[in-house]
C-alpha positions, 0 to 999 in steps of 0.5 A: 556527549554530543561531541562523541556523537558528532565525531562518530556521525562525521566519520561514518555518515558522510563517507562510503564503505565499512571502514568509515562505519567501523571508525564511528562504531568504535567511538560509540562503543567506547562511550556507553554514556552517549547511548541516549544522545545517539538514539535522540540523533536517530529520532531527529533523522526520523523527524526529517524523514516526515518532512520529506514526505515519508510515513512510518510504513514507508520508512520501515519498508525501505530500510528492509529493502535496502538493508535487512530486517534487523535494521528495519526493527531498529528503525521501528524503534526510533519511529515509536520513540519519536511519534510517542511525543506527538499529541495527535496522529492521522488515522493512517499513521496510527494504523501503520504504527500499530503494525510496526515490528516490536522494539529492539533492545538497547545497550546490547552486549555487542556494543560495536555491532549495535553501534555499527547497525545504528550508524548504517541505518542513520546513513540511509536515513540521511540520504532519503530522497524527498517524495510526494507528500500524502497528507500533513506532517503530524503536528501541523494542520491539525484541523485537516488531519481527520475527515468526519466519517460519513453516516454508517462508515465504521459499521460498513468498513467493519462488515467489509473487512469481516467478509474479506477475512472469511474469504481469505480463510476459507478453503472453498473457492466458491465460498471465497468468491461469494464472500468477496463478491459481497464485499465488492458490492458493499464497497461500490455502494458505499462509494456511490453513497458517499459521492451522492452525499457529498454532492447534496451537502456541497462537500469541500472534500478533495481527493487525497492519497495513500501509499501501499507497499508493493514489495518483491518478489514478483512486484510488477505483477502485484503493482498491476493488481493494485492498479486494477483494484485502484481503477475499479474503485475510481482511484489512480495508482502510480508505482515507484518500483525503486522505493517499493510502493504505489501511491494511490490517489482518490477520495478517502472512502475509495482509498479505504476500499482499495487498501482492503481489497488489494490486501485481500486479493493478494492473500487469496491469489498467493494461497491459490498460487501455492496450491497450484504450485504444489500440484505442479511439483507433484507432477514433476515440474521444477520451474517454480519461479516462472510459474509463480511470475506467470500465475500472478501476472495472469491473476492480475490481468484477469482480475483487472477486466473482471473488476472493471466489469463489476464496477460498471454494472454497479454504477449502472444499477445505481444510476437506474435507481437515481433515475427512478428517484430511489436514490437521488440526492437532493440538489444533484442532477443524477449519479453519472455527472456526480461521479464524472466530477469526482473522476476529474478531481482525482485525475487532476490531483494525480497529475498535479502530484505526478506530472512526469509519470510514464506508462511501463510495459511489464513482461515476464509471463512465460509459463503457460501453465502458470498463466492458465492457473492464475486466470482460473484463480482470478475467475474464482475471485472475480467480484461476482461476475458469473459469466465465463469468458475465453481464457487469453494467453500471456500478454504484457501489462501496463502500469503508471510508474 
């Protein structure tokens, strides 16, 4: 049945417009015996996407942004079928596959519509751009897929995840602040411990990278928040607004911290925004979109300075411990030189991956009430900084893009 598939793909994938899709879909709808070959062709397109640097979550996210949820489910179905043949997968791939939407049913009664959806998806997959790779393609360099975990890492990450889950679930801002503060404290301590262990053992580990979705609406504010979280955890974030993600560069333990903390702060910030917006509507205000944009911009900006302060205090405390011998790793000359060397390695890796980044100034915080509410929400999730500072007014944000 390959000739039918070839004819349909030639008709639909290399031309623009609905007429080309209709021609290809008509050929496929009249050939039910070609269904298996049609799906194998889609799995081949998925495999090519991996070779261009894409990961499962990236692919589904992009299909959702460019097409719709229905085609995103079809993409997830192809991804599940393709990756089921692989002998081993990196940990991040396994986590992404576990979160994919459920498989779409095959051989629907509306054969023409189903074939049209598949061909439109294939057209998008065929034209995917190459992006910066963040790890080996499954099935290659197997000995580099898994980093040996540091002592106590699984238990530490489990504890951090539990604290952040409680912070997201509570309806009391003070409790959320305390829980998130404790989680950030554990993250900072874990990162420093990893750096000292690596220095003592003369580890050859180098910085890696991961991609984190930054999707509409209000994606610029979300990108600023992610940039702040990444910077506080000794990582670099580069935003690609067109493809709906930021690439975060850093050492593995720090990448884990960034993913966990960004996701939790976004959940907490969205919940706080919804509560504040409800109060605004109750008082008769109607500027919902500008309120939300300004709220999230303020939330991201305020958290950026608070996270930076928290990171500096955690580092200073740990450095004092090493100076007194409480935490000095054998064979190292102190904490600050160790951290400085890791910062240099992260910067060099990021610049090698993204030699042509630009700093983008982001505007859009025009609602003073939204800004003030967002600032207050950030203060409540301020990572343990109990000092109150003056509230600033709306201002521009900067991110690497």
